[in-house]
C-alpha positions as CSV (number, residue, x, y, z in Angstrom):
1,M,34.7,93.4,11.5
2,A,38.2,92.0,9.8
3,M,36.8,88.5,8.7
4,K,33.5,90.7,6.8
5,S,36.2,92.4,5.1
6,V,37.9,89.2,4.1
7,L,34.4,87.2,3.0
8,A,33.3,90.4,1.2
9,G,36.2,91.6,-0.7
10,R,39.3,90.1,-2.1
11,P,40.5,87.1,0.5
12,T,43.7,87.3,1.7
13,R,46.2,84.4,2.7
14,R,44.7,83.6,5.8
15,G,41.2,83.3,3.9
16,V,42.7,81.0,1.3
17,A,43.8,78.6,3.8
18,L,40.4,78.5,5.6
19,V,38.7,77.6,2.5
20,A,40.6,74.8,1.5
21,A,40.5,73.3,5.2
22,V,36.8,73.4,4.4
23,A,36.9,71.6,0.8
24,A,39.3,69.0,2.7
25,V,36.5,68.3,4.7
26,V,33.6,67.5,2.5
27,A,35.6,65.6,0.2
28,V,36.5,63.2,3.1
29,P,33.0,61.6,3.3
30,L,33.0,60.8,-0.6
31,L,35.9,58.9,-0.6
32,V,35.2,57.1,2.5
33,S,31.8,56.0,0.8
34,S,33.2,54.5,-2.9
35,T,32.7,50.8,-3.2
36,W,34.8,48.5,-5.3
37,A,32.6,45.9,-7.8
38,A,32.7,42.2,-6.8
39,W,31.8,39.1,-9.2
40,T,28.6,36.8,-8.4
41,A,27.7,33.6,-9.1
42,S,24.6,31.2,-8.6
43,N,24.8,27.6,-8.7
44,T,20.5,25.3,-8.4
45,N,20.0,22.3,-7.5
46,T,16.4,21.8,-8.4
47,N,13.6,19.2,-8.9
48,N,14.6,17.4,-5.0
49,Q,11.3,15.4,-4.3
50,F,10.3,13.0,-1.5
51,A,8.0,10.1,-2.5
52,S,6.4,7.2,-0.2
53,N,7.1,3.9,-1.2
54,T,4.4,1.5,-2.8
55,V,2.9,-1.6,-1.8
56,L,0.3,-4.1,-4.4
57,L,-1.0,-6.9,-3.1
58,Q,-2.7,-9.3,-6.2
59,D,-4.3,-12.5,-6.6
60,D,-4.6,-14.2,-9.9
61,Q,-8.3,-13.7,-10.2
62,G,-8.2,-10.4,-11.0
63,A,-7.9,-8.8,-7.5
64,Q,-5.7,-6.0,-6.7
65,A,-5.7,-3.8,-3.5
66,G,-2.7,-1.2,-3.2
67,S,-1.5,1.1,-6.0
68,A,-4.6,0.1,-7.9
69,T,-8.3,-1.4,-6.6
70,S,-10.2,-4.2,-8.3
71,S,-12.5,-7.2,-6.9
72,G,-11.4,-9.5,-9.3
73,T,-13.5,-12.9,-9.7
74,A,-14.7,-15.5,-6.9
75,V,-12.7,-19.0,-6.6
76,F,-15.9,-21.0,-5.8
77,N,-19.0,-20.8,-7.9
78,V,-20.7,-23.9,-6.5
79,A,-24.6,-24.4,-7.8
80,N,-26.8,-27.2,-7.2
81,L,-26.0,-28.4,-3.9
82,E,-28.2,-31.4,-2.6
83,P,-27.8,-33.5,0.9
84,N,-24.7,-36.0,0.3
85,S,-23.2,-33.4,-2.7
86,P,-18.9,-33.6,-2.6
87,S,-16.9,-31.6,-1.2
88,T,-15.0,-28.9,-4.1
89,T,-11.4,-27.2,-3.7
90,A,-10.5,-24.4,-5.4
91,C,-6.9,-22.3,-5.6
92,I,-6.0,-18.8,-5.5
93,G,-2.1,-17.3,-5.7
94,V,-1.3,-14.3,-4.2
95,V,1.8,-11.9,-5.2
96,I,2.8,-9.0,-3.0
97,A,4.6,-6.3,-5.2
98,G,5.8,-2.9,-4.7
99,T,8.8,-1.3,-3.1
100,A,7.8,-1.7,0.4
101,S,9.1,-4.5,3.0
102,P,6.2,-6.7,3.9
103,T,6.1,-7.2,7.7
104,N,2.5,-8.8,8.3
105,L,0.0,-10.8,6.2
106,T,-3.3,-11.9,7.5
107,L,-6.6,-13.9,5.9
108,S,-10.1,-13.2,6.9
109,A,-13.3,-14.6,6.2
110,T,-16.6,-12.9,6.2
111,L,-20.1,-14.9,5.4
112,G,-23.0,-13.4,3.9
113,G,-25.9,-14.4,1.7
114,A,-29.6,-15.3,2.4
115,G,-28.7,-18.6,3.5
116,Q,-25.8,-17.7,5.8
117,T,-28.3,-18.6,8.8
118,A,-29.2,-22.2,7.7
119,L,-25.8,-22.8,5.8
120,Q,-23.2,-21.8,8.0
121,S,-23.2,-24.7,10.5
122,E,-23.9,-27.4,7.7
123,L,-21.0,-26.8,5.5
124,T,-17.6,-27.0,6.8
125,M,-14.4,-25.6,5.5
126,T,-12.5,-29.4,5.2
127,A,-8.9,-28.0,4.6
128,A,-7.4,-24.8,4.2
129,T,-3.2,-24.5,3.5
130,F,-1.2,-22.3,2.0
131,N,2.3,-23.1,0.4
132,T,5.3,-20.6,-0.3
133,S,7.2,-22.7,-2.1
134,G,5.8,-22.7,-5.6
135,S,7.7,-22.3,-8.2
136,V,5.1,-20.9,-10.9
137,S,4.4,-17.2,-10.5
138,V,1.1,-15.8,-10.0
139,T,-0.1,-13.1,-11.7
140,G,-1.6,-10.6,-10.4
141,G,-4.3,-8.5,-11.1
142,S,-6.2,-10.2,-14.0
143,N,-8.1,-14.1,-13.5
144,T,-5.6,-16.3,-15.5
145,N,-6.4,-18.9,-12.4
146,N,-10.6,-19.6,-12.5
147,G,-9.6,-21.4,-8.9
148,S,-7.7,-24.3,-10.9
149,C,-5.4,-25.8,-8.1
150,A,-3.0,-27.1,-11.0
151,S,-0.1,-24.9,-10.0
152,Y,-0.5,-25.1,-6.5
153,P,3.1,-26.3,-5.2
154,A,3.3,-30.5,-5.2
155,G,6.4,-29.8,-2.8
156,G,7.4,-27.7,0.1
157,T,5.4,-27.7,3.4
158,N,2.2,-27.0,3.2
159,Q,0.6,-24.7,6.0
160,T,-2.7,-24.9,7.4
161,I,-5.0,-22.3,8.3
162,G,-7.5,-22.1,11.1
163,S,-9.1,-25.2,12.5
164,Q,-9.7,-27.8,9.6
165,G,-13.3,-29.6,9.5
166,A,-14.7,-26.8,11.1
167,T,-18.2,-25.2,10.0
168,L,-17.8,-22.0,7.9
169,Q,-19.3,-20.2,10.9
170,N,-16.3,-21.7,13.4
171,W,-13.8,-21.4,10.5
172,A,-14.4,-17.4,9.6
173,A,-14.9,-16.6,13.2
174,G,-11.5,-17.8,14.4
175,G,-9.9,-15.4,11.7
176,P,-7.7,-13.1,11.0
177,Y,-5.2,-15.8,10.6
178,S,-1.7,-14.9,10.2
179,I,0.7,-16.1,7.1
180,A,4.1,-16.4,8.3
181,S,6.6,-15.2,6.5
182,P,5.1,-13.4,3.5
183,V,6.8,-13.9,0.5
184,T,5.3,-13.6,-4.0
185,N,3.6,-16.2,-5.7
186,T,2.0,-18.1,-2.6
187,W,-0.5,-20.5,-3.3
188,Y,-4.0,-21.0,-1.0
189,R,-6.1,-24.1,-1.5
190,F,-9.3,-24.3,0.3
191,T,-12.1,-27.4,0.1
192,V,-15.1,-26.6,1.2
193,S,-17.9,-29.5,2.0
194,G,-21.4,-30.6,0.4
195,L,-24.4,-31.0,2.2
196,P,-24.3,-33.8,4.3
197,P,-27.0,-36.5,4.2
198,A,-29.0,-35.2,6.8
199,D,-29.8,-31.9,5.1
200,N,-32.8,-33.2,3.5
201,T,-35.3,-30.9,4.8
202,C,-36.2,-29.2,1.7
203,G,-38.0,-26.2,3.8
204,T,-34.7,-25.6,5.6
205,Y,-32.3,-26.0,3.0
206,C,-33.5,-25.8,-0.5
207,A,-32.7,-22.5,-2.5
208,Q,-30.5,-21.5,-0.2
209,T,-27.2,-19.2,-0.8
210,I,-24.4,-18.3,1.6
211,T,-21.4,-16.7,0.4
212,I,-17.7,-16.5,1.8
213,A,-15.4,-13.3,1.4
214,F,-11.8,-14.1,1.4
215,T,-9.6,-11.0,2.6
216,W,-5.9,-10.8,2.5
217,T,-4.6,-7.8,4.7
218,L,-0.8,-6.6,4.0
219,T,1.1,-4.6,6.8
220,A,4.3,-3.4,5.0
221,A,7.1,-0.6,5.8
């Protein structure tokens, strides 16, 4: 009952002390929860990217493959073959570009045309060579050569491609041929025979067309 009179009436010294103690307890969490502000700064490094390397294989007959692709112009365009016709020689330069390092280069040949069956065993790949020691640069991706052999290296070492003097059928079947130490500005020379004198049966050999596609395949790392 004495506590009631203290709270209801004028507080005594004991009552004042009690109230002060309660106020002190309430004030403690307010002091603990306060914090100091801190400086912050950010530095961002942007535009980081990862890009693959490139490889571009081109020849001076206009063909290119890799970063850009086109088929180019044929090296050979021989018409009016007849018995005992002469052989034909044509050259092409191949250049390797891009940022990738060439590790393996091969050459393959594919025969076609309506007269393939009749002519593939009659025409021969009289000679097929390549030479990597040329000092004349290859202008890739455009036809600047027209099959000419004027820029084929006069010096250096010619390396043969497949069996020399083989029929087109056997020579093409022997590929793909590995091209040792692929480098830029490599020149290739092909000599294809004409029709033999014995091929004088018009019913068999007249009005026949055979095609050959040379394909260089580059593997790069």
